[in-house]
N, C-alpha and C positions, 0 to 999 in steps of 0.2 A: 517406576517410581514412587510409587508408597512404600513398597519394600524399601528401598533405598533410604529416602528420608526415615521412615521408621529405625534404619539400622543407625543411622548418624543421631538421632535421638536417643538411642541407645548407647553408643559410645558416649554420646554428649556427656549422657545423666549417670554414667559410670567413672567418668574423668571425675564430676565432679565431686560423687562420693570420696573417689580418691585422694583429689584436691584437699576436700575439708582434712582427712586424715594425715595429710603430708604436714599441711600448715599449724596442726596440732603438735606433730611430731617436730618441728622446725624452734614451737617455742622451748619447749624442751632439751634443743638438739645436743648439748653438751653434755648430759647426762645419758643421753643415747647412747651418742658415738664412744663412749667407752667400754662400756663392756665387747665390743666386737673385735676393740684392739686386748684388751687385755684376756682373756679367754683363752683365745690360740697359742699367743706367746706362752702361758705356764703350760698348754699340751706340748707345746712344742719342744720347750724346756725340759719339763721334767718327763717327758717316754720320747723325745724324739731324739731331745739330746743325753739327757738322762740315760735311760734303759737302753737306746742309742748305741752307747758307748760299749756296749757288752756284745751287740749284736752287728757282726761285719758287713753284711746285706741282704738285702731280701728281693728276690727274685731281679736279680743283677744288679740292684739299688742300694746306696746308703739306705740305714733306715730312717732317716728322719726327711727326708726325701721321698721314703714310698709314701708316711702318714701325711705330710704336709698336703698333697693335695685332698685326700680325707678327711682330714680337720675341715678346710673351706668347705668342703661338700656339707659335712654335718654342719657349720655353724651356720649354711643357708637353710638346712632342714629346720633346726630349732629356732632361727629369728622367722619363718615363715610359719610356722606350725605354731607356736607359740603367741604371736601376733593374731593369728584367724582363729585361737582355740581361746585365750582367756580375755584377749583384746574383742575379738569379734562380740563375746558374749557380756561382756562389761557395757559394750556401745548399747548394745540390745536390751538387758536386761534392767541395769543399775542408773545408765545415763542417759536410759529413752532416745539414744539419738538416731535410732530408727525411726522411732514416732514421729520426733521432729522433721524428718527427713522426708518420709512415707507422707505428712503433710502437704508434702510441692508435689510437684506433676511426676517427679522421679519416682519408678515404681520398685517393687522390691526386685525383681530380678537387675535392674541395675544395681543398687545396694550391694546386694551379695556379689556381683562381677568386681565392682568397686573395690569391697572389703579383700577380695583375692586378691586382686591387681592392687593394692596396698601393701597384701601379706608379702606376694610377689617382692615390691620395691624392697621390703627391709630385707628382705632375703639377698638383695641383688645391693645393698649397703654393708652388710655383713659382709660379701664377698670381695669388694674392694676396700674395705679395710683389712683386710687377710693379705686379700694379693699385695697390699704397698709392705706389708710385713713379710712377703714370702720372698719379692724381689728385694729389698733391703738388704734379707739375709743371703739372698744368691741361689733359693730353693725352686725358681720358675723363672722363664724366661719372660720378655715382654711380650713375645709373639702369640705363647701359649697363655697366657690370662688373659689375652684381648679376645681370644677365642672363647675362654673360659668365661669372662662374665655374662654375655649375652646367655649361653646356659644356665649358669645360676635365676639368673630371672626365670626363664620357664622351669624350671628345679623349686623354684619357690611356688610359681603359680599352680604346680603341681601339688605340696606340701600345705598349701595354705587353703586349697580346695579340699581335701583329707580332713585337713582342722575347723574348716567351715563345715562340713557335713556332721562332725563329734560337739560342733557348737549349737549345732541345729538339735540336736537328739538330748543334750545335757539336759536335766532338770535340774540341777544346779551349777553353779560353779565349782564347785568343792567334787562334782562326779567327774570333771576335764581333768582330775588326775590320775585317772585310770586309763586313757589312752597315752598319757605321758610317759606313764610308767610301766604298762604292760606291752606297748608297742613302740615306740617313738626310745626308750631306753635298750631293748633288746634289739632294735634296729642300728643303732650307731653302735654295739657291739657285734654283732655280726654279718656286717655288709662288706667286709672284706677291707676295712677301715681302720685296725691298728696287726692286722697279718692277713696275707691273702684267701681267698676263698675257697681254693684247691685243698687247706688241710683241712675243712670241715669234711664231717662225715657227708656221703654222697645224698643224701636225704635231704641235711640241713643246705646244704650248696642250692638245692631244686625248692626249697621252701623259700630262699633266699632270693632266688631268682624270679621265682612267681609274684611272692606274697610282699616283697621288701624294697621298697621303691629308693631307698638309699642306695641299694646294691645298682642299681642303673647309673645313678648319677654319680659316685664314689668311681667306678670303672671310667665313664667315660672323661670324666675331670683327671685323673690319674694319667691317662693317656694321653691326654692333651698336654699338663704342662710336664709330662716326663720323657716325652718323646716315642714312648712305648707302643705295643699295638695291643687295638684292643678286640678280642674274640668276636664279642657278643655286641660290636656295635649298633648294628641294627636292631639286636633286640631290646637294647637299653633307649635305643633315641623312640624305636615304638611305644617301648613301656612308657615314659615320659610323656610324650604326644596325647597319645590317648588317655591316660590318667588324666590329663589335663582336662581332656571334654568330658569323662567319664564323671569325675569326680568336681567336678564346675557345675554341670546340670544336674546331680542329685542332690550338691548343697541349696542349688535353688530350689529344688522339690520340696527339699524337708524343712527349708524356711519357709515357703507356702504354708504347708500341714500343719507348720508352728502357729505363723501371726497372720494366716488369715482364714478366716474364721465364715 
């Protein structure tokens, strides 16, 4: 009974942290909702329809349909990662939000889990925005999008957990630019986003499958939205859910080392 009670308290505390961030987001909702609509339109217009006009098809798909699922997956990555990298750091260090919350019965573990859940929510919001665009343009079926949205939330948890780890070990907000430049940017380019993974040298393919989580999210999202087969579906799902557990646990430990004396 004590474990059940503690579990309920843990969930409740995490939800309250999530709710606090959601209420702040709602105050600036117009500004916050514009980028998720504009950015994918730019990619689809410039690359999908622009460059795609010179490409007949990729893996049996029109180029714009090939990259559309990847743009959705990459947008989830960007929204969740940067929310829990820069956003979490600002709330911890500059706004002293963590200090205020920890003065209540809410624990640090609940704060970090609430932050990760909020990062996943930002990823889901981005996915919903892009899903509307893809549906209007006829680039995805409603049934496929309904399945992709829950996947986007879990993918958001994965990237939010990774971002929280970086936020916990960054000595200053400026150093967060290192993982953004050296990890997120290469992952955006070499995870099967704009061209099939099998076109890369085999060594790079292995690196992408082992170390780049976006590879697995793109592969699953593309299969769901285009109706194509996913050779590594079991590996992709395993990587995402094991990654959520590992990076969430690691983020909590790293924040405990930083904030608890």
